[in-house]
N, C-alpha and C positions, 0 to 999 in steps of 0.2 A: 661200742666202749662207753663207759658209765660217764657222765660229765664230772662228778664228785671226783674220779679215778685221775681225767686229765688236769683236772685241778689240782690234787695231791702232787703228781708227778711234777708241773708247771712250778706249784710252790718251790717242792723240793728243789728241784733243777735250779730255780732262780736264786735259792737261797747257797745253793755252793756256787753258782757263777758270782755271787756277791763276795763270799768267800776267797774266790779265788782272785777277782779282781782287786780286795782289799790286801791279800797277802803278799800278792806282784806290785804293786804300788810300793808295801813298806820295803819289801827286801829291794827293789829298784832303790827309794831313797836310805837305806841302810849302804848300801853299794855303791852309790853318788858318795855318799858321805864318808865312807872310808877311802874310796879312792882319794876324793879330795884332801882327807888328811895324812894319807898315807902314804902313797904312791906319786912318785917324784913322775912330774910331765914327762910325757915320750908320743913319737907315731906310731904309728901302725902301717908298715908298708904292705899291705894286702896284695898289689901287682906284683912283687918279683917273689914273696915268700907266703903265699896264700896260709898254707898248714901251720907252721909255725907262727905265724902272728894271730891264725883266729884260736890256736889254743894255747897261747901265750897265759902266762897267769896271769895279769889284767884281764885275760875273757873268759873265765873261768866262771866268775861268780854270773856271767850271762849266761854262759853254758848251764851250770847250775839252773838258773831262773827257766830257763828254756825246759828243759826232764823238769822241776817241778808242775810247769802248766801242762808237760803233755802226762806226768801222771795222773795227777787231778783230772786231765780231758779221758784218759781212761776209767780212773775213778766213776767220771761221773755217766759216761756210758755202759759199764758195767752195772751200775743200778739202774739206769734208765731202763736198759735193758728187760732186767729184772722186774722192774715194777709196771710196765707194759709185758710181758708176757704175763703178770700176777692178776694184772687188771683182764686181759685175754682169759683167764681160766676161770675168775668171779664170772664174768658174763659168758664164759659157755657152761657154767654151774649155774647160772638165773637162766638158761636158753635152756637145760634140761629139761629143772624142774619145770618152766611154764611148759614143755613138753607132756609133761608125765602128768601134770595136772589137767592138761587138754585131754589129753589121752582117755583119762581117768572120767571126766565129766561126759566123754562120747560114751564109754563102756556104761556109764551110771543112765543116761539116758535111752541107750538099748536096752539093759534091763528093766528100767522101771517102762521101759513102752509095752515091754513083754510082760511082765506082771501086770501091767493096768490093764491090759486087751484081758487078761487069764480073768482078772479080778472081778475086769466089767462084765464077763458073760456069770461069773458068780452069782453078782447081785440080780442079773436078769433073769436066772434062775431062780432067785431069791423072789422076787419083785414077783415072776411070775405066779408062783406057789405060795403067796399071800395074798394075790389075788380069785385064785382060783379056791381060795378057802382052807388051802391044805395049812399043815403045820409043819413049821419049820425049822431044823434042830438049832437051839440057843449058839451052840459049838459054830455051828456053821457060818450063824449072824457074825459071830463075836470075832472069828479067823476074818471071815472079810474085811469088817472093819478093821481088824489087828495090822492086815496085809494094807488098807489104803492110808493107814495113819503108818508103816512101815514105808510106805512109798513117798509120804511128805516128810519124814523125817528125810530118807536118802537124797530126794532134791532140795534139802534146806543144807543138807552137810557137803553136800558136793557144790551147789553154788554159790549158797553162803559164804562158806568157810573158804571155798576152794581148794583143799587138799593138802593147806599150806603148813597145818603142823600136825603130823599123824594122834600127837599125845592129844591134842584139842579134841579131834574127830570122837577119842576113843573116848575122854572123858561126857564130850557132849551126849553121845550115844549113851555111855553109862548112868547118868542123869536123866536121860529120860526115860529107860527102862528101869528106875529105882537102884543101881547097882554101882557098889563103888570103885572104880578102878584104881589096882595098886599103884601105888608112888614108887617104885623103885622095879625096874626089869625083873630082877629076880622071884621077886613075888608073886608074879606071873608064873614062873618055871616049878612051882612049887616051894621055895626057898622059905628065906624064913620072914 
């Protein structure tokens, strides 16, 4: 779980716990003041008639306070469980993105190795033809140079940008090719 997420959960819990404490103290003081001013003194006999004494009129504020605290506890539990579930979802999403990035980088390495091997064969053949004094087509030389530049760009895009933002990859690739990248998805599909 992310450290910031834990801090957010603890901050929320602390805030609500403080509110519950202050609310309980205020309710307790209110009930005691009302009891002192409004109710005649009496004794509660819990031994002989427990249920009648426990739920008598003077005890109802205490029962209400317990119900209030229980309700606050349930709300806090509910919110904490949702916050933990959200933190878990975010963490799983980050792990998924990291796995995709790593897989794409491995795929890029594999493709680059294959292309580099074949391009190296072309470069050796061009070099051999030049040493023998044979003329080599400019198209072939330019194509080999283009493959080398494409490999360098592919490596830079895969490892420098890290596949974090596909839009940034498109813009970087388009800028290097001298092309403009559409600003809206519907422009790619031939829309306005």
